[in-house]
Residue frames relative to the residue before (quaternion, step in Angstrom):
aa qw qx qy qz dx dy dz
M 1.0000 0.0000 0.0000 0.0000 0.00 0.00 0.00
N 0.2636 -0.7882 0.5428 0.1206 3.52 -0.69 1.16
S 0.7250 -0.4606 0.2982 0.4163 3.53 -1.29 0.18
T 0.6356 0.5413 -0.3550 0.4207 3.59 1.01 -0.70
Q 0.6508 0.4974 -0.3255 0.4723 3.59 1.06 -0.63
K 0.6347 0.5242 -0.3342 0.4589 3.58 1.08 -0.61
D 0.7195 0.4426 -0.2460 0.4754 3.62 1.00 -0.74
K 0.5890 0.6018 -0.3862 0.3765 3.59 1.20 -0.38
K 0.2506 -0.7906 0.5370 0.1545 3.64 -0.76 0.94
G 0.1491 -0.7989 0.5773 0.0782 3.47 -1.02 0.71
E 0.3912 -0.7179 0.5263 0.2335 3.56 -1.15 0.60
F 0.1050 -0.8224 0.5589 -0.0152 3.59 -0.75 1.11
Q 0.2592 -0.7230 0.6091 0.1976 3.59 -0.98 0.78
V 0.1939 -0.7875 0.5829 0.0500 3.56 -0.78 1.16
Y 0.1523 -0.7942 0.5863 0.0491 3.61 -0.73 1.12
G 0.3770 0.7001 -0.5596 0.2338 3.57 -1.08 0.75
L 0.7874 -0.2006 0.1530 0.5624 3.62 -0.95 -0.70
D 0.7555 0.1620 -0.0954 0.6276 3.57 1.10 -0.69
D 0.2331 -0.7535 0.6014 0.1275 3.58 -0.77 1.04
F 0.1714 0.7762 -0.5941 0.1233 3.57 -0.95 0.97
V 0.3714 -0.6913 0.5683 0.2475 3.58 -1.27 0.28
T 0.0590 -0.8056 0.5894 -0.0080 3.52 -0.91 0.91
T 0.2851 -0.7340 0.5932 0.1680 3.58 -1.18 0.51
E 0.0589 0.7980 -0.5898 0.1086 3.62 -0.58 1.20
N 0.2798 -0.7434 0.5802 0.1801 3.47 -1.36 0.37
R 0.5455 0.5732 -0.4231 0.4415 3.56 1.25 0.42
F 0.0431 -0.7888 0.6132 -0.0002 3.56 -0.80 1.06
E 0.3897 -0.6961 0.5395 0.2694 3.55 -1.01 0.74
K 0.2306 -0.7299 0.6249 0.1538 3.56 -1.06 0.86
S 0.4938 -0.6594 0.4858 0.2922 3.52 -0.95 0.93
G 0.4651 -0.7000 0.4788 0.2540 3.50 -1.03 0.90
K 0.7367 -0.4369 0.3026 0.4181 3.55 -1.36 0.18
Y 0.8003 0.3081 -0.1316 0.4974 3.55 0.97 -0.87
F 0.3288 0.7639 -0.4761 0.2858 3.57 1.32 0.45
H 0.1888 0.7389 -0.6262 0.1623 3.55 -0.87 1.13
P 0.2981 -0.8190 0.4523 0.1893 3.64 -0.09 1.23
L 0.6397 0.5401 -0.3361 0.4315 3.56 1.05 -0.70
L 0.6452 0.5070 -0.3091 0.4807 3.54 1.03 -0.84
A 0.6307 0.5193 -0.3438 0.4630 3.66 0.96 -0.70
V 0.6467 0.5084 -0.3181 0.4713 3.63 0.98 -0.77
M 0.6657 0.4931 -0.3112 0.4657 3.63 0.93 -0.77
I 0.6373 0.5212 -0.3245 0.4657 3.63 1.01 -0.76
T 0.6773 0.5018 -0.2940 0.4506 3.53 0.90 -0.96
S 0.7143 0.4414 -0.2751 0.4683 3.55 0.85 -1.00
G 0.6136 0.5320 -0.3477 0.4687 3.58 1.02 -0.54
A 0.6496 0.4833 -0.3297 0.4856 3.64 0.96 -0.63
R 0.6563 0.4890 -0.3461 0.4587 3.58 0.95 -0.66
L 0.6427 0.4985 -0.3483 0.4659 3.57 0.96 -0.69
F 0.6299 0.5366 -0.3371 0.4491 3.58 1.01 -0.75
L 0.6761 0.5020 -0.2785 0.4619 3.57 0.98 -0.85
S 0.6775 0.4705 -0.3104 0.4726 3.59 1.04 -0.59
């Protein structure tokens, strides 16, 4: 991540009890072992096992 990406602000829609739009310059960088499909399978498998 270079300095221009750190300084770039983005607009985000936040949903919850109060919906609002905010402008932030903090972005999450995916970790080394990030895999969204694997996370879904682990979570759903654990829920099936518990039921």
